N, CA, C, O and the ligand as a Tripos MOL2 file, in Angstrom:
@<TRIPOS>MOLECULE
protein
  301   299    76     0     0
PROTEIN
NO_CHARGES

@<TRIPOS>ATOM
      1 N           7.4640   12.5860    4.0080 N.3       1 MET1
      2 CA          7.0560   11.3030    4.5880 C.3       1 MET1
      3 C           5.7010   10.8660    3.7170 C.2       1 MET1
      4 O           4.9100   11.6840    3.2460 O.2       1 MET1
      5 N           5.6020    9.6040    3.6110 N.am      2 GLU2
      6 CA          4.6940    8.9540    2.5880 C.3       2 GLU2
      7 C           3.1200    9.1210    2.9800 C.2       2 GLU2
      8 O           2.2240    8.9640    2.1510 O.2       2 GLU2
      9 N           2.9030    9.4440    4.2910 N.am      3 TYR3
     10 CA          1.4880    9.6120    4.9060 C.3       3 TYR3
     11 C           1.0090   11.1080    4.4660 C.2       3 TYR3
     12 O          -0.1970   11.2920    4.2990 O.2       3 TYR3
     13 N           1.7200   11.9350    4.3180 N.am      4 VAL4
     14 CA          1.3560   13.3940    3.8270 C.3       4 VAL4
     15 C           0.5270   13.2300    2.5540 C.2       4 VAL4
     16 O           0.8290   12.5930    1.5450 O.2       4 VAL4
     17 N          -0.6470   13.9760    2.8200 N.am      5 GLY5
     18 CA         -1.7200   13.8800    1.6510 C.3       5 GLY5
     19 C          -2.7240   12.9140    1.7640 C.2       5 GLY5
     20 O          -3.5900   12.8600    0.8900 O.2       5 GLY5
     21 N          -2.7370   12.1210    2.7370 N.am      6 PHE6
     22 CA         -3.6060   11.3530    3.0340 C.3       6 PHE6
     23 C          -4.6590   11.6670    4.0450 C.2       6 PHE6
     24 O          -4.2700   12.2850    5.0360 O.2       6 PHE6
     25 N          -6.0910   11.3120    3.9600 N.am      7 THR7
     26 CA         -6.7620   11.8810    5.0320 C.3       7 THR7
     27 C          -6.7560   10.9660    6.3250 C.2       7 THR7
     28 O          -6.0890    9.9500    6.1310 O.2       7 THR7
     29 N          -7.1840   11.0250    7.2960 N.am      8 ARG8
     30 CA         -7.0680   10.1710    8.4340 C.3       8 ARG8
     31 C          -7.4420    8.5990    8.2670 C.2       8 ARG8
     32 O          -8.5910    8.4160    7.8660 O.2       8 ARG8
     33 N          -6.9480    7.8560    8.4190 N.am      9 LEU9
     34 CA         -7.2190    6.2890    8.1290 C.3       9 LEU9
     35 C          -8.3750    5.9720    8.8800 C.2       9 LEU9
     36 O          -8.3450    6.3160   10.0610 O.2       9 LEU9
     37 N          -9.4910    5.3360    8.4240 N.am     10 ARG10
     38 CA        -10.5410    4.9610    9.1220 C.3      10 ARG10
     39 C         -10.0750    3.2610    9.3970 C.2      10 ARG10
     40 O          -9.2080    2.6280    8.7960 O.2      10 ARG10
     41 N         -10.9680    2.8020   10.5080 N.am     11 PRO11
     42 CA        -10.7840    1.3810   10.6150 C.3      11 PRO11
     43 C         -11.1870    0.6950    9.7130 C.2      11 PRO11
     44 O         -12.2330    0.9720    9.1260 O.2      11 PRO11
     45 N         -10.3640   -0.4580    9.3750 N.am     12 GLY12
     46 CA        -10.8410   -1.3880    8.3100 C.3      12 GLY12
     47 C         -10.2610   -0.8830    7.0260 C.2      12 GLY12
     48 O         -10.2440   -1.6720    6.0810 O.2      12 GLY12
     49 N          -9.8120    0.2500    6.8730 N.am     13 ARG13
     50 CA         -9.2930    0.8790    5.4470 C.3      13 ARG13
     51 C          -7.8290    0.9410    5.5990 C.2      13 ARG13
     52 O          -7.2480    0.7370    6.6660 O.2      13 ARG13
     53 N          -7.2250    1.2510    4.4080 N.am     14 ILE14
     54 CA         -5.9290    1.4670    4.1550 C.3      14 ILE14
     55 C          -5.8040    2.3240    3.1100 C.2      14 ILE14
     56 O          -6.7070    2.4690    2.2870 O.2      14 ILE14
     57 N          -4.5220    3.0440    3.0540 N.am     15 HIS15
     58 CA         -4.1740    4.1220    2.0680 C.3      15 HIS15
     59 C          -3.2510    3.2790    1.0300 C.2      15 HIS15
     60 O          -2.4620    2.3660    1.2770 O.2      15 HIS15
     61 N          -3.5950    3.8610   -0.1780 N.am     16 LEU16
     62 CA         -2.8410    3.2370   -1.3820 C.3      16 LEU16
     63 C          -1.9300    4.4570   -2.0660 C.2      16 LEU16
     64 O          -2.3650    5.6040   -2.1660 O.2      16 LEU16
     65 N          -0.7960    4.1100   -2.4580 N.am     17 TYR17
     66 CA          0.1620    5.1200   -3.1150 C.3      17 TYR17
     67 C           0.6230    4.4490   -4.3120 C.2      17 TYR17
     68 O           1.2390    3.3850   -4.2610 O.2      17 TYR17
     69 N           0.3000    5.1290   -5.5290 N.am     18 CYS18
     70 CA          1.0720    4.6540   -6.6450 C.3      18 CYS18
     71 C           2.4950    5.2120   -6.7860 C.2      18 CYS18
     72 O           2.6530    6.4320   -6.8150 O.2      18 CYS18
     73 N           3.5140    4.3940   -6.8730 N.am     19 PRO19
     74 CA          4.8530    4.9970   -7.0280 C.3      19 PRO19
     75 C           5.1530    5.4550   -8.3560 C.2      19 PRO19
     76 O           6.2040    6.0550   -8.5800 O.2      19 PRO19
     77 N           4.2130    5.1900   -9.3530 N.am     20 ALA20
     78 CA          4.6360    5.3860  -10.7700 C.3      20 ALA20
     79 C           4.0180    6.7980  -10.9690 C.2      20 ALA20
     80 O           4.7560    7.6390  -11.4820 O.2      20 ALA20
     81 N           2.8450    7.1370  -10.6500 N.am     21 CYS21
     82 CA          2.2540    8.4650  -10.8970 C.3      21 CYS21
     83 C           2.1800    9.2630   -9.7670 C.2      21 CYS21
     84 O           1.9610   10.4620   -9.9360 O.2      21 CYS21
     85 N           2.3240    8.8170   -8.6210 N.am     22 GLY22
     86 CA          2.3240    9.4680   -7.4010 C.3      22 GLY22
     87 C           0.9040    9.5210   -6.7080 C.2      22 GLY22
     88 O           0.7560    9.9660   -5.5700 O.2      22 GLY22
     89 N          -0.0790    9.0560   -7.4490 N.am     23 ARG23
     90 CA         -1.3840    9.1720   -6.9470 C.3      23 ARG23
     91 C          -1.6060    8.6560   -5.6760 C.2      23 ARG23
     92 O          -0.9390    7.6760   -5.3430 O.2      23 ARG23
     93 N          -2.5670    9.2130   -4.7580 N.am     24 LYS24
     94 CA         -2.8680    8.7130   -3.5080 C.3      24 LYS24
     95 C          -4.2460    8.5030   -3.3680 C.2      24 LYS24
     96 O          -4.9920    9.3920   -3.7780 O.2      24 LYS24
     97 N          -4.8420    7.2460   -2.7410 N.am     25 MET25
     98 CA         -6.0820    7.1020   -2.6610 C.3      25 MET25
     99 C          -6.3970    6.6860   -1.1640 C.2      25 MET25
    100 O          -6.1150    5.5400   -0.8140 O.2      25 MET25
    101 N          -6.8820    7.4390   -0.4020 N.am     26 SER26
    102 CA         -7.2150    7.3680    1.1280 C.3      26 SER26
    103 C          -8.2240    6.5040    1.4350 C.2      26 SER26
    104 O          -9.2210    6.5750    0.7160 O.2      26 SER26
    105 N          -8.2180    5.5900    2.4490 N.am     27 ASN27
    106 CA         -9.1130    4.8650    2.8510 C.3      27 ASN27
    107 C          -9.9480    3.7550    2.1070 C.2      27 ASN27
    108 O         -11.1580    3.5510    2.1980 O.2      27 ASN27
    109 N          -8.9370    3.0360    1.2900 N.am     28 MET28
    110 CA         -9.6490    2.1630    0.2810 C.3      28 MET28
    111 C          -9.9580    0.9070    1.2040 C.2      28 MET28
    112 O          -9.4950    0.8060    2.3400 O.2      28 MET28
    113 N         -10.7570   -0.0140    0.6290 N.am     29 PRO29
    114 CA        -10.9960   -1.2180    1.1970 C.3      29 PRO29
    115 C          -9.9440   -2.1220    1.3730 C.2      29 PRO29
    116 O          -9.2630   -2.2900    0.3620 O.2      29 PRO29
    117 N          -9.5950   -2.7950    2.4330 N.am     30 ARG30
    118 CA         -8.5090   -3.5540    2.5390 C.3      30 ARG30
    119 C          -8.7440   -4.8630    1.8850 C.2      30 ARG30
    120 O          -9.8700   -5.2900    1.6320 O.2      30 ARG30
    121 N          -7.7110   -5.4420    1.6390 N.am     31 ASP31
    122 CA         -7.8280   -6.9310    1.0760 C.3      31 ASP31
    123 C          -7.6140   -7.9220    2.1620 C.2      31 ASP31
    124 O          -6.8720   -7.6630    3.1090 O.2      31 ASP31
    125 N          -8.2600   -9.0740    2.0470 N.am     32 ALA32
    126 CA         -8.2020  -10.0420    3.0400 C.3      32 ALA32
    127 C          -6.6660  -10.3570    3.3560 C.2      32 ALA32
    128 O          -6.2780  -10.5460    4.5090 O.2      32 ALA32
    129 N          -5.9020  -10.3960    2.3460 N.am     33 ASN33
    130 CA         -4.5140  -10.6080    2.3990 C.3      33 ASN33
    131 C          -3.5280   -9.8750    2.9590 C.2      33 ASN33
    132 O          -2.3820  -10.2370    3.2270 O.2      33 ASN33
    133 N          -4.1670   -8.5580    3.1580 N.am     34 ASP34
    134 CA         -3.3190   -7.3170    3.5820 C.3      34 ASP34
    135 C          -2.8120   -7.5500    5.0360 C.2      34 ASP34
    136 O          -3.6690   -7.8140    5.8780 O.2      34 ASP34
    137 N          -1.5700   -7.4820    5.3990 N.am     35 PRO35
    138 CA         -1.0330   -7.6600    6.6960 C.3      35 PRO35
    139 C          -1.8900   -6.7630    7.7260 C.2      35 PRO35
    140 O          -2.1900   -5.6370    7.3290 O.2      35 PRO35
    141 N          -2.2750   -7.1210    8.9010 N.am     36 LYS36
    142 CA         -2.9710   -6.4760    9.8360 C.3      36 LYS36
    143 C          -2.4220   -5.1530   10.1960 C.2      36 LYS36
    144 O          -3.1350   -4.1670   10.3840 O.2      36 LYS36
    145 N          -0.9520   -5.1620   10.3000 N.am     37 ALA37
    146 CA         -0.4340   -4.1010   10.5670 C.3      37 ALA37
    147 C          -0.2310   -2.7700    9.6510 C.2      37 ALA37
    148 O           0.0100   -1.6490   10.1010 O.2      37 ALA37
    149 N          -0.3670   -3.0920    8.3610 N.am     38 ALA38
    150 CA         -0.2040   -2.4400    7.2620 C.3      38 ALA38
    151 C          -1.3040   -1.1030    7.3740 C.2      38 ALA38
    152 O          -2.4690   -1.2850    7.7290 O.2      38 ALA38
    153 N          -0.8250    0.1060    7.0620 N.am     39 VAL39
    154 CA         -1.6750    1.1250    6.8840 C.3      39 VAL39
    155 C          -1.5230    1.7820    5.5280 C.2      39 VAL39
    156 O          -2.3910    2.5080    5.0420 O.2      39 VAL39
    157 N          -0.5550    1.5350    5.0380 N.am     40 LEU40
    158 CA         -0.1390    2.0700    3.5000 C.3      40 LEU40
    159 C           0.2380    1.0610    2.6820 C.2      40 LEU40
    160 O           0.8770    0.1160    3.1440 O.2      40 LEU40
    161 N          -0.0850    1.1190    1.4270 N.am     41 VAL41
    162 CA          0.5120    0.0200    0.6300 C.3      41 VAL41
    163 C           0.8450    0.7690   -0.8600 C.2      41 VAL41
    164 O           0.0260    1.3980   -1.5300 O.2      41 VAL41
    165 N           2.2640    0.5310   -1.1910 N.am     42 HIS42
    166 CA          2.6810    1.2300   -2.5160 C.3      42 HIS42
    167 C           2.2350    0.2230   -3.5670 C.2      42 HIS42
    168 O           2.6840   -0.9230   -3.5440 O.2      42 HIS42
    169 N           1.3310    0.6380   -4.5200 N.am     43 ILE43
    170 CA          0.7450   -0.4380   -5.4300 C.3      43 ILE43
    171 C           0.4780    0.5650   -6.7890 C.2      43 ILE43
    172 O           0.0510    1.7140   -6.6730 O.2      43 ILE43
    173 N           0.7800   -0.0260   -7.9960 N.am     44 TYR44
    174 CA          0.3850    0.6450   -8.9020 C.3      44 TYR44
    175 C          -1.0410    0.9180   -9.2590 C.2      44 TYR44
    176 O          -1.8240   -0.0320   -9.2330 O.2      44 TYR44
    177 N          -1.4780    2.1390   -9.5970 N.am     45 CYS45
    178 CA         -3.0150    2.1320   -9.6860 C.3      45 CYS45
    179 C          -3.2670    1.6190  -11.1470 C.2      45 CYS45
    180 O          -2.3940    1.2630  -11.9380 O.2      45 CYS45
    181 N          -4.5000    1.6450  -11.3410 N.am     46 GLN46
    182 CA         -5.2060    0.8570  -12.6810 C.3      46 GLN46
    183 C          -4.7320    1.3790  -13.8590 C.2      46 GLN46
    184 O          -4.5830    0.6840  -14.8640 O.2      46 GLN46
    185 N          -4.3990    2.9490  -13.7930 N.am     47 ARG47
    186 CA         -3.8600    3.2280  -15.0220 C.3      47 ARG47
    187 C          -2.4850    3.1900  -15.3820 C.2      47 ARG47
    188 O          -2.0780    3.5030  -16.5010 O.2      47 ARG47
    189 N          -1.7300    2.7910  -14.3950 N.am     48 CYS48
    190 CA         -0.2820    2.7300  -14.5760 C.3      48 CYS48
    191 C          -0.0620    1.0780  -14.6490 C.2      48 CYS48
    192 O           0.9150    0.6640  -15.2730 O.2      48 CYS48
    193 N          -0.8870    0.2230  -14.0710 N.am     49 CYS49
    194 CA         -0.5270   -1.2330  -14.1910 C.3      49 CYS49
    195 C          -1.3600   -1.8720  -15.4570 C.2      49 CYS49
    196 O          -1.5790   -3.0770  -15.5790 O.2      49 CYS49
    197 N          -1.7590   -0.9190  -16.3180 N.am     50 GLN50
    198 CA         -2.6540   -1.3920  -17.4120 C.3      50 GLN50
    199 C          -1.4950   -2.2700  -18.3970 C.2      50 GLN50
    200 O          -0.4300   -1.7870  -18.7800 O.2      50 GLN50
    201 N          -1.9120   -3.4720  -18.6570 N.am     51 GLY51
    202 CA         -0.7240   -4.1580  -19.3780 C.3      51 GLY51
    203 C           0.2640   -5.0950  -18.6870 C.2      51 GLY51
    204 O           0.8360   -6.0620  -19.1910 O.2      51 GLY51
    205 N           0.3580   -4.6320  -17.4460 N.am     52 CYS52
    206 CA          1.0800   -5.6020  -16.3740 C.3      52 CYS52
    207 C           0.4200   -6.6430  -15.7870 C.2      52 CYS52
    208 O          -0.6910   -6.4080  -15.3110 O.2      52 CYS52
    209 N           0.9240   -7.8670  -15.7160 N.am     53 LYS53
    210 CA          0.2860   -8.9870  -15.2770 C.3      53 LYS53
    211 C           0.4930   -8.8110  -13.7730 C.2      53 LYS53
    212 O          -0.5180   -8.6700  -13.0860 O.2      53 LYS53
    213 N           1.6080   -8.8030  -13.2300 N.am     54 GLU54
    214 CA          1.9920   -8.7430  -11.7570 C.3      54 GLU54
    215 C           2.6610   -7.4650  -11.4710 C.2      54 GLU54
    216 O           3.6720   -7.1090  -12.0770 O.2      54 GLU54
    217 N           2.0250   -6.6940  -10.4330 N.am     55 THR55
    218 CA          2.5150   -5.5260  -10.0920 C.3      55 THR55
    219 C           3.1650   -5.5960   -8.4840 C.2      55 THR55
    220 O           2.4870   -6.0180   -7.5470 O.2      55 THR55
    221 N           4.1520   -5.2600   -8.3740 N.am     56 PRO56
    222 CA          4.8060   -5.2690   -6.9210 C.3      56 PRO56
    223 C           3.8830   -4.5060   -5.8780 C.2      56 PRO56
    224 O           3.2230   -3.5150   -6.1920 O.2      56 PRO56
    225 N           3.8970   -4.9860   -4.7830 N.am     57 MET57
    226 CA          3.0220   -4.5140   -3.7560 C.3      57 MET57
    227 C           3.7250   -4.2800   -2.4320 C.2      57 MET57
    228 O           3.9310   -5.2690   -1.7280 O.2      57 MET57
    229 N           4.0910   -3.1610   -2.0410 N.am     58 TYR58
    230 CA          4.9850   -3.1760   -0.7650 C.3      58 TYR58
    231 C           3.9680   -2.4530    0.3830 C.2      58 TYR58
    232 O           3.3880   -1.3880    0.1700 O.2      58 TYR58
    233 N           3.8680   -3.1690    1.5400 N.am     59 PHE59
    234 CA          3.2160   -2.6990    2.7160 C.3      59 PHE59
    235 C           4.0080   -2.0640    3.5520 C.2      59 PHE59
    236 O           5.1960   -2.3770    3.6260 O.2      59 PHE59
    237 N           3.4470   -1.0280    4.3440 N.am     60 PHE60
    238 CA          4.0810   -0.1820    5.2990 C.3      60 PHE60
    239 C           3.3230   -0.2330    6.5610 C.2      60 PHE60
    240 O           2.1210   -0.4650    6.4240 O.2      60 PHE60
    241 N           3.7600   -0.0680    7.7580 N.am     61 ASN61
    242 CA          3.0260    0.1950    8.9070 C.3      61 ASN61
    243 C           2.8320    1.4860    9.3430 C.2      61 ASN61
    244 O           3.1890    2.3480    8.5400 O.2      61 ASN61
    245 N           2.3020    1.9190   10.5320 N.am     62 ALA62
    246 CA          2.1060    3.1750   10.9500 C.3      62 ALA62
    247 C           3.3240    4.0890   11.1700 C.2      62 ALA62
    248 O           3.3130    5.3190   11.1560 O.2      62 ALA62
    249 N           4.3960    3.2630   11.3790 N.am     63 ARG63
    250 CA          5.5540    3.9160   11.5500 C.3      63 ARG63
    251 C           6.5410    4.0890   10.2930 C.2      63 ARG63
    252 O           7.7120    4.4640   10.3550 O.2      63 ARG63
    253 N           5.9670    3.8080    9.3710 N.am     64 GLY64
    254 CA          6.7050    4.1000    7.9970 C.3      64 GLY64
    255 C           7.4240    3.0200    7.5760 C.2      64 GLY64
    256 O           7.9830    3.0840    6.4810 O.2      64 GLY64
    257 N           7.5340    1.7760    8.4280 N.am     65 LYS65
    258 CA          8.6490    0.7710    8.1680 C.3      65 LYS65
    259 C           7.8600   -0.2990    7.3750 C.2      65 LYS65
    260 O           6.7400   -0.7150    7.6710 O.2      65 LYS65
    261 N           8.7390   -0.7370    6.1550 N.am     66 ARG66
    262 CA          7.9920   -1.5620    5.4150 C.3      66 ARG66
    263 C           7.8330   -2.8380    5.8580 C.2      66 ARG66
    264 O           8.7640   -3.3050    6.5140 O.2      66 ARG66
    265 N           6.7760   -3.5840    5.6380 N.am     67 ILE67
    266 CA          6.5040   -4.9920    6.4500 C.3      67 ILE67
    267 C           6.9800   -5.9740    5.4330 C.2      67 ILE67
    268 O           6.4990   -6.0290    4.3020 O.2      67 ILE67
    269 N           7.8060   -6.6410    5.8050 N.am     68 ARG68
    270 CA          8.2420   -7.7680    4.8060 C.3      68 ARG68
    271 C           7.3070   -8.9170    4.8260 C.2      68 ARG68
    272 O           6.6460   -9.1930    5.8270 O.2      68 ARG68
    273 N           7.2490   -9.6320    3.6460 N.am     69 GLU69
    274 CA          6.1280  -10.5760    3.5720 C.3      69 GLU69
    275 C           7.0280  -11.9050    3.6620 C.2      69 GLU69
    276 O           8.2240  -11.9950    3.3840 O.2      69 GLU69
    277 N           6.0760  -13.0200    4.1640 N.am     70 ALA70
    278 CA          6.7810  -14.2250    4.3070 C.3      70 ALA70
    279 C           7.7790  -14.6800    3.1230 C.2      70 ALA70
    280 O           8.9020  -15.1220    3.3690 O.2      70 ALA70
    281 N           7.3050  -14.5420    1.9110 N.am     71 TRP71
    282 CA          7.9740  -15.1190    0.8960 C.3      71 TRP71
    283 C           9.3530  -14.2230    0.5510 C.2      71 TRP71
    284 O          10.2420  -14.6100   -0.2070 O.2      71 TRP71
    285 N           9.3410  -13.0370    1.2160 N.am     72 GLU72
    286 CA         10.6930  -12.3900    1.1830 C.3      72 GLU72
    287 C          11.7690  -12.9690    1.9880 C.2      72 GLU72
    288 O          12.9560  -12.8040    1.7080 O.2      72 GLU72
    289 N          11.3680  -13.6240    2.9530 N.am     73 GLY73
    290 CA         12.5450  -14.3090    3.9790 C.3      73 GLY73
    291 C          12.8990  -13.2760    4.9070 C.2      73 GLY73
    292 O          12.2960  -12.2030    4.9380 O.2      73 GLY73
    293 N          13.9770  -13.5980    5.7600 N.am     74 PRO74
    294 CA         14.2520  -12.6670    6.9130 C.3      74 PRO74
    295 C          15.1000  -11.4790    6.2450 C.2      74 PRO74
    296 O          15.6490  -11.4960    5.1430 O.2      74 PRO74
    297 N          15.0660  -10.4250    7.2080 N.am     75 ALA75
    298 CA         15.8240   -9.2920    6.6120 C.3      75 ALA75
    299 C          17.3310   -9.2940    6.7410 C.2      75 ALA75
    300 O          17.9920   -8.3730    6.2610 O.2      75 ALA75
    301 ZN         -0.4810    5.5190  -11.2120 Zn       76 ZN76
@<TRIPOS>BOND
     1     1     2 1
     2     2     3 1
     3     3     4 2
     4     3     5 am
     5     5     6 1
     6     6     7 1
     7     7     8 2
     8     7     9 am
     9     9    10 1
    10    10    11 1
    11    11    12 2
    12    11    13 am
    13    13    14 1
    14    14    15 1
    15    15    16 2
    16    15    17 am
    17    17    18 1
    18    18    19 1
    19    19    20 2
    20    19    21 am
    21    21    22 1
    22    22    23 1
    23    23    24 2
    24    23    25 am
    25    25    26 1
    26    26    27 1
    27    27    28 2
    28    27    29 am
    29    29    30 1
    30    30    31 1
    31    31    32 2
    32    31    33 am
    33    33    34 1
    34    34    35 1
    35    35    36 2
    36    35    37 am
    37    37    38 1
    38    38    39 1
    39    39    40 2
    40    39    41 am
    41    41    42 1
    42    42    43 1
    43    43    44 2
    44    43    45 am
    45    45    46 1
    46    46    47 1
    47    47    48 2
    48    47    49 am
    49    49    50 1
    50    50    51 1
    51    51    52 2
    52    51    53 am
    53    53    54 1
    54    54    55 1
    55    55    56 2
    56    55    57 am
    57    57    58 1
    58    58    59 1
    59    59    60 2
    60    59    61 am
    61    61    62 1
    62    62    63 1
    63    63    64 2
    64    63    65 am
    65    65    66 1
    66    66    67 1
    67    67    68 2
    68    67    69 am
    69    69    70 1
    70    70    71 1
    71    71    72 2
    72    71    73 am
    73    73    74 1
    74    74    75 1
    75    75    76 2
    76    75    77 am
    77    77    78 1
    78    78    79 1
    79    79    80 2
    80    79    81 am
    81    81    82 1
    82    82    83 1
    83    83    84 2
    84    83    85 am
    85    85    86 1
    86    86    87 1
    87    87    88 2
    88    87    89 am
    89    89    90 1
    90    90    91 1
    91    91    92 2
    92    91    93 am
    93    93    94 1
    94    94    95 1
    95    95    96 2
    96    95    97 am
    97    97    98 1
    98    98    99 1
    99    99   100 2
   100    99   101 am
   101   101   102 1
   102   102   103 1
   103   103   104 2
   104   103   105 am
   105   105   106 1
   106   106   107 1
   107   107   108 2
   108   107   109 am
   109   109   110 1
   110   110   111 1
   111   111   112 2
   112   111   113 am
   113   113   114 1
   114   114   115 1
   115   115   116 2
   116   115   117 am
   117   117   118 1
   118   118   119 1
   119   119   120 2
   120   119   121 am
   121   121   122 1
   122   122   123 1
   123   123   124 2
   124   123   125 am
   125   125   126 1
   126   126   127 1
   127   127   128 2
   128   127   129 am
   129   129   130 1
   130   130   131 1
   131   131   132 2
   132   131   133 am
   133   133   134 1
   134   134   135 1
   135   135   136 2
   136   135   137 am
   137   137   138 1
   138   138   139 1
   139   139   140 2
   140   139   141 am
   141   141   142 1
   142   142   143 1
   143   143   144 2
   144   143   145 am
   145   145   146 1
   146   146   147 1
   147   147   148 2
   148   147   149 am
   149   149   150 1
   150   150   151 1
   151   151   152 2
   152   151   153 am
   153   153   154 1
   154   154   155 1
   155   155   156 2
   156   155   157 am
   157   157   158 1
   158   158   159 1
   159   159   160 2
   160   159   161 am
   161   161   162 1
   162   162   163 1
   163   163   164 2
   164   163   165 am
   165   165   166 1
   166   166   167 1
   167   167   168 2
   168   167   169 am
   169   169   170 1
   170   170   171 1
   171   171   172 2
   172   171   173 am
   173   173   174 1
   174   174   175 1
   175   175   176 2
   176   175   177 am
   177   177   178 1
   178   178   179 1
   179   179   180 2
   180   179   181 am
   181   181   182 1
   182   182   183 1
   183   183   184 2
   184   183   185 am
   185   185   186 1
   186   186   187 1
   187   187   188 2
   188   187   189 am
   189   189   190 1
   190   190   191 1
   191   191   192 2
   192   191   193 am
   193   193   194 1
   194   194   195 1
   195   195   196 2
   196   195   197 am
   197   197   198 1
   198   198   199 1
   199   199   200 2
   200   199   201 am
   201   201   202 1
   202   202   203 1
   203   203   204 2
   204   203   205 am
   205   205   206 1
   206   206   207 1
   207   207   208 2
   208   207   209 am
   209   209   210 1
   210   210   211 1
   211   211   212 2
   212   211   213 am
   213   213   214 1
   214   214   215 1
   215   215   216 2
   216   215   217 am
   217   217   218 1
   218   218   219 1
   219   219   220 2
   220   219   221 am
   221   221   222 1
   222   222   223 1
   223   223   224 2
   224   223   225 am
   225   225   226 1
   226   226   227 1
   227   227   228 2
   228   227   229 am
   229   229   230 1
   230   230   231 1
   231   231   232 2
   232   231   233 am
   233   233   234 1
   234   234   235 1
   235   235   236 2
   236   235   237 am
   237   237   238 1
   238   238   239 1
   239   239   240 2
   240   239   241 am
   241   241   242 1
   242   242   243 1
   243   243   244 2
   244   243   245 am
   245   245   246 1
   246   246   247 1
   247   247   248 2
   248   247   249 am
   249   249   250 1
   250   250   251 1
   251   251   252 2
   252   251   253 am
   253   253   254 1
   254   254   255 1
   255   255   256 2
   256   255   257 am
   257   257   258 1
   258   258   259 1
   259   259   260 2
   260   259   261 am
   261   261   262 1
   262   262   263 1
   263   263   264 2
   264   263   265 am
   265   265   266 1
   266   266   267 1
   267   267   268 2
   268   267   269 am
   269   269   270 1
   270   270   271 1
   271   271   272 2
   272   271   273 am
   273   273   274 1
   274   274   275 1
   275   275   276 2
   276   275   277 am
   277   277   278 1
   278   278   279 1
   279   279   280 2
   280   279   281 am
   281   281   282 1
   282   282   283 1
   283   283   284 2
   284   283   285 am
   285   285   286 1
   286   286   287 1
   287   287   288 2
   288   287   289 am
   289   289   290 1
   290   290   291 1
   291   291   292 2
   292   291   293 am
   293   293   294 1
   294   294   295 1
   295   295   296 2
   296   295   297 am
   297   297   298 1
   298   298   299 1
   299   299   300 2
@<TRIPOS>SUBSTRUCTURE
     1 MET1         2 RESIDUE 1 A MET
     2 GLU2         6 RESIDUE 1 A GLU
     3 TYR3        10 RESIDUE 1 A TYR
     4 VAL4        14 RESIDUE 1 A VAL
     5 GLY5        18 RESIDUE 1 A GLY
     6 PHE6        22 RESIDUE 1 A PHE
     7 THR7        26 RESIDUE 1 A THR
     8 ARG8        30 RESIDUE 1 A ARG
     9 LEU9        34 RESIDUE 1 A LEU
    10 ARG10       38 RESIDUE 1 A ARG
    11 PRO11       42 RESIDUE 1 A PRO
    12 GLY12       46 RESIDUE 1 A GLY
    13 ARG13       50 RESIDUE 1 A ARG
    14 ILE14       54 RESIDUE 1 A ILE
    15 HIS15       58 RESIDUE 1 A HIS
    16 LEU16       62 RESIDUE 1 A LEU
    17 TYR17       66 RESIDUE 1 A TYR
    18 CYS18       70 RESIDUE 1 A CYS
    19 PRO19       74 RESIDUE 1 A PRO
    20 ALA20       78 RESIDUE 1 A ALA
    21 CYS21       82 RESIDUE 1 A CYS
    22 GLY22       86 RESIDUE 1 A GLY
    23 ARG23       90 RESIDUE 1 A ARG
    24 LYS24       94 RESIDUE 1 A LYS
    25 MET25       98 RESIDUE 1 A MET
    26 SER26      102 RESIDUE 1 A SER
    27 ASN27      106 RESIDUE 1 A ASN
    28 MET28      110 RESIDUE 1 A MET
    29 PRO29      114 RESIDUE 1 A PRO
    30 ARG30      118 RESIDUE 1 A ARG
    31 ASP31      122 RESIDUE 1 A ASP
    32 ALA32      126 RESIDUE 1 A ALA
    33 ASN33      130 RESIDUE 1 A ASN
    34 ASP34      134 RESIDUE 1 A ASP
    35 PRO35      138 RESIDUE 1 A PRO
    36 LYS36      142 RESIDUE 1 A LYS
    37 ALA37      146 RESIDUE 1 A ALA
    38 ALA38      150 RESIDUE 1 A ALA
    39 VAL39      154 RESIDUE 1 A VAL
    40 LEU40      158 RESIDUE 1 A LEU
    41 VAL41      162 RESIDUE 1 A VAL
    42 HIS42      166 RESIDUE 1 A HIS
    43 ILE43      170 RESIDUE 1 A ILE
    44 TYR44      174 RESIDUE 1 A TYR
    45 CYS45      178 RESIDUE 1 A CYS
    46 GLN46      182 RESIDUE 1 A GLN
    47 ARG47      186 RESIDUE 1 A ARG
    48 CYS48      190 RESIDUE 1 A CYS
    49 CYS49      194 RESIDUE 1 A CYS
    50 GLN50      198 RESIDUE 1 A GLN
    51 GLY51      202 RESIDUE 1 A GLY
    52 CYS52      206 RESIDUE 1 A CYS
    53 LYS53      210 RESIDUE 1 A LYS
    54 GLU54      214 RESIDUE 1 A GLU
    55 THR55      218 RESIDUE 1 A THR
    56 PRO56      222 RESIDUE 1 A PRO
    57 MET57      226 RESIDUE 1 A MET
    58 TYR58      230 RESIDUE 1 A TYR
    59 PHE59      234 RESIDUE 1 A PHE
    60 PHE60      238 RESIDUE 1 A PHE
    61 ASN61      242 RESIDUE 1 A ASN
    62 ALA62      246 RESIDUE 1 A ALA
    63 ARG63      250 RESIDUE 1 A ARG
    64 GLY64      254 RESIDUE 1 A GLY
    65 LYS65      258 RESIDUE 1 A LYS
    66 ARG66      262 RESIDUE 1 A ARG
    67 ILE67      266 RESIDUE 1 A ILE
    68 ARG68      270 RESIDUE 1 A ARG
    69 GLU69      274 RESIDUE 1 A GLU
    70 ALA70      278 RESIDUE 1 A ALA
    71 TRP71      282 RESIDUE 1 A TRP
    72 GLU72      286 RESIDUE 1 A GLU
    73 GLY73      290 RESIDUE 1 A GLY
    74 PRO74      294 RESIDUE 1 A PRO
    75 ALA75      298 RESIDUE 1 A ALA
    76 ZN76       301 GROUP 0 **** ****
């Protein structure tokens, strides 16, 4: 499960996970655009996204379900 290895989530924070290197960053400041239900986001860390302009970002809720974004359309 993706939440293993993270410390307990504090209010107003979000966990980050880099799918490229597996780095986990607990309780990072949330972005204003982050979905409210999201507790975990898969995003490339600064080391892994060097040189990339756009990095994919996937949000997950507390039950481990990926949150689809408006631009992705219906499931
Ligand atoms: Zn990384």
